[in-house]
Structures are given as C-alpha cells and as structure tokens.
C-alpha positions as YAML, in Angstrom:
chain: A
units: angstrom
residues:
- id: 1
  name: UNK
  ca: [23.86, 5.68, 6.19]
- id: 2
  name: UNK
  ca: [20.58, 3.81, 5.72]
- id: 3
  name: UNK
  ca: [20.30, 0.37, 4.21]
- id: 4
  name: UNK
  ca: [17.48, -2.13, 3.91]
- id: 5
  name: UNK
  ca: [17.54, -5.39, 5.85]
- id: 6
  name: UNK
  ca: [16.33, -8.70, 4.32]
- id: 7
  name: UNK
  ca: [12.80, -8.09, 5.65]
- id: 8
  name: UNK
  ca: [12.69, -4.76, 3.79]
- id: 9
  name: UNK
  ca: [12.93, -2.53, 6.84]
- id: 10
  name: UNK
  ca: [15.36, 0.37, 6.92]
- id: 11
  name: UNK
  ca: [18.32, 0.19, 9.26]
- id: 12
  name: UNK
  ca: [20.64, 2.98, 10.31]
- id: 13
  name: UNK
  ca: [24.36, 2.37, 9.97]
- id: 14
  name: UNK
  ca: [27.25, 4.52, 11.14]
- id: 15
  name: UNK
  ca: [28.46, 6.97, 8.51]
- id: 16
  name: UNK
  ca: [32.04, 6.46, 9.72]
- id: 17
  name: UNK
  ca: [32.45, 2.69, 10.01]
- id: 18
  name: UNK
  ca: [29.19, 1.13, 8.77]
- id: 19
  name: UNK
  ca: [28.37, -0.47, 12.13]
- id: 20
  name: UNK
  ca: [24.65, -0.96, 12.82]
- id: 21
  name: UNK
  ca: [24.90, -0.81, 16.62]
- id: 22
  name: UNK
  ca: [24.27, 2.45, 18.40]
- id: 23
  name: UNK
  ca: [24.09, 3.47, 22.02]
- id: 24
  name: UNK
  ca: [20.70, 5.16, 22.13]
- id: 25
  name: UNK
  ca: [21.52, 6.88, 25.42]
- id: 26
  name: UNK
  ca: [24.54, 8.69, 23.99]
- id: 27
  name: UNK
  ca: [23.59, 8.66, 20.30]
- id: 28
  name: UNK
  ca: [26.97, 7.24, 19.33]
- id: 29
  name: UNK
  ca: [28.23, 4.20, 17.41]
- id: 30
  name: UNK
  ca: [29.36, 1.31, 19.63]
- id: 31
  name: UNK
  ca: [32.14, 0.38, 17.22]
- id: 32
  name: UNK
  ca: [33.90, 3.70, 16.60]
- id: 33
  name: UNK
  ca: [32.13, 6.15, 18.93]
- id: 34
  name: UNK
  ca: [31.05, 8.52, 16.14]
- id: 35
  name: UNK
  ca: [27.99, 10.58, 16.97]
- id: 36
  name: UNK
  ca: [24.84, 10.05, 14.91]
- id: 37
  name: UNK
  ca: [24.15, 13.32, 13.11]
- id: 38
  name: UNK
  ca: [20.69, 14.87, 13.53]
- id: 39
  name: UNK
  ca: [20.26, 14.77, 9.74]
- id: 40
  name: UNK
  ca: [20.94, 11.01, 9.74]
- id: 41
  name: UNK
  ca: [18.38, 10.51, 12.53]
- id: 42
  name: UNK
  ca: [15.79, 12.55, 10.59]
- id: 43
  name: UNK
  ca: [16.48, 10.61, 7.39]
- id: 44
  name: UNK
  ca: [16.12, 7.33, 9.30]
- id: 45
  name: UNK
  ca: [12.87, 8.43, 10.95]
- id: 46
  name: UNK
  ca: [11.49, 9.36, 7.51]
- id: 47
  name: UNK
  ca: [12.52, 5.98, 6.11]
- id: 48
  name: UNK
  ca: [10.84, 4.21, 9.05]
- id: 49
  name: UNK
  ca: [7.63, 6.19, 8.51]
- id: 50
  name: UNK
  ca: [7.65, 5.34, 4.80]
- id: 51
  name: UNK
  ca: [8.23, 1.66, 5.58]
- id: 52
  name: UNK
  ca: [5.41, 1.61, 8.13]
- id: 53
  name: UNK
  ca: [3.04, 3.28, 5.65]
- id: 54
  name: UNK
  ca: [3.91, 0.78, 2.93]
- id: 55
  name: UNK
  ca: [3.35, -2.14, 5.32]
- id: 56
  name: UNK
  ca: [-0.01, -0.69, 6.41]
- id: 57
  name: UNK
  ca: [-1.07, -0.25, 2.77]
- id: 58
  name: UNK
  ca: [-0.05, -3.83, 1.94]
- id: 59
  name: UNK
  ca: [-1.99, -5.14, 4.95]
- id: 60
  name: UNK
  ca: [-5.07, -3.17, 3.88]
- id: 61
  name: UNK
  ca: [-4.81, -4.60, 0.34]
- id: 62
  name: UNK
  ca: [-4.51, -8.11, 1.78]
- id: 63
  name: UNK
  ca: [-7.58, -7.58, 3.98]
- id: 64
  name: UNK
  ca: [-9.59, -6.21, 1.06]
- id: 65
  name: UNK
  ca: [-8.51, -9.10, -1.15]
- id: 66
  name: UNK
  ca: [-9.46, -11.60, 1.54]
- id: 67
  name: UNK
  ca: [-12.89, -9.95, 1.95]
- id: 68
  name: UNK
  ca: [-13.39, -10.08, -1.81]
- id: 69
  name: UNK
  ca: [-12.49, -13.77, -1.86]
- id: 70
  name: UNK
  ca: [-14.92, -14.45, 0.99]
- id: 71
  name: UNK
  ca: [-17.67, -12.52, -0.83]
- id: 72
  name: UNK
  ca: [-17.06, -14.53, -4.00]
- id: 73
  name: UNK
  ca: [-17.26, -17.79, -2.04]
- id: 74
  name: UNK
  ca: [-20.49, -16.70, -0.37]
- id: 75
  name: UNK
  ca: [-22.06, -15.79, -3.71]
- id: 76
  name: UNK
  ca: [-21.07, -19.15, -5.20]
- id: 77
  name: UNK
  ca: [-22.55, -20.95, -2.19]
- id: 78
  name: UNK
  ca: [-25.87, -19.09, -2.63]
- id: 79
  name: UNK
  ca: [-26.37, -20.09, -6.29]
- id: 80
  name: UNK
  ca: [-28.91, -22.83, -6.85]
- id: 81
  name: UNK
  ca: [-27.47, -26.13, -8.06]
- id: 82
  name: UNK
  ca: [-27.44, -26.68, -11.78]
- id: 83
  name: UNK
  ca: [-27.28, -23.00, -12.72]
- id: 84
  name: UNK
  ca: [-24.24, -21.77, -14.64]
- id: 85
  name: UNK
  ca: [-21.80, -19.54, -12.84]
...
C-alpha cells in the first residue's frame, strides 16, 4: 500500500496491517512480520521516481522564474531616469 505523507512524498505501508515500518534487511513489516511483495516494492520505486521527477521539475521552474525576475530587475535598472517603463 502506498500513501502520500504531508510533504507529498510517497510512503510504503504494509498491505496486511498498514504499518509504515519495515526491516530492510529482511523485507518484512516490523509490526506483523508480513513480507513486502516484489510488486509492492516496484510500485513504491516507481512512485519515488515520479515524486523525484516532479520535485526536479518544480525546482527547475523556480530557478527559471528567479532568473526571469533577476533579468527584469536588471532591465529596469538600466533604463534612463524619466523614461516610461
């Protein structure tokens, strides 16, 4: 089972009991001992990759927006006084 935490990141939960704590050495739930199915691991890895891609895209948009704002400020600073914008 995959759910989204408050920060928007995916988290894997046990299909049997809903616990979010897993022993990564054994691949089993700490609460009930159920094994994490390979399909659940694959689904979680895909969700993590999608989340990482969305965060990277958002960061790129933020950087581009910031550059655009800096360019606008530089152009305003270069205008001679008294000329309309």
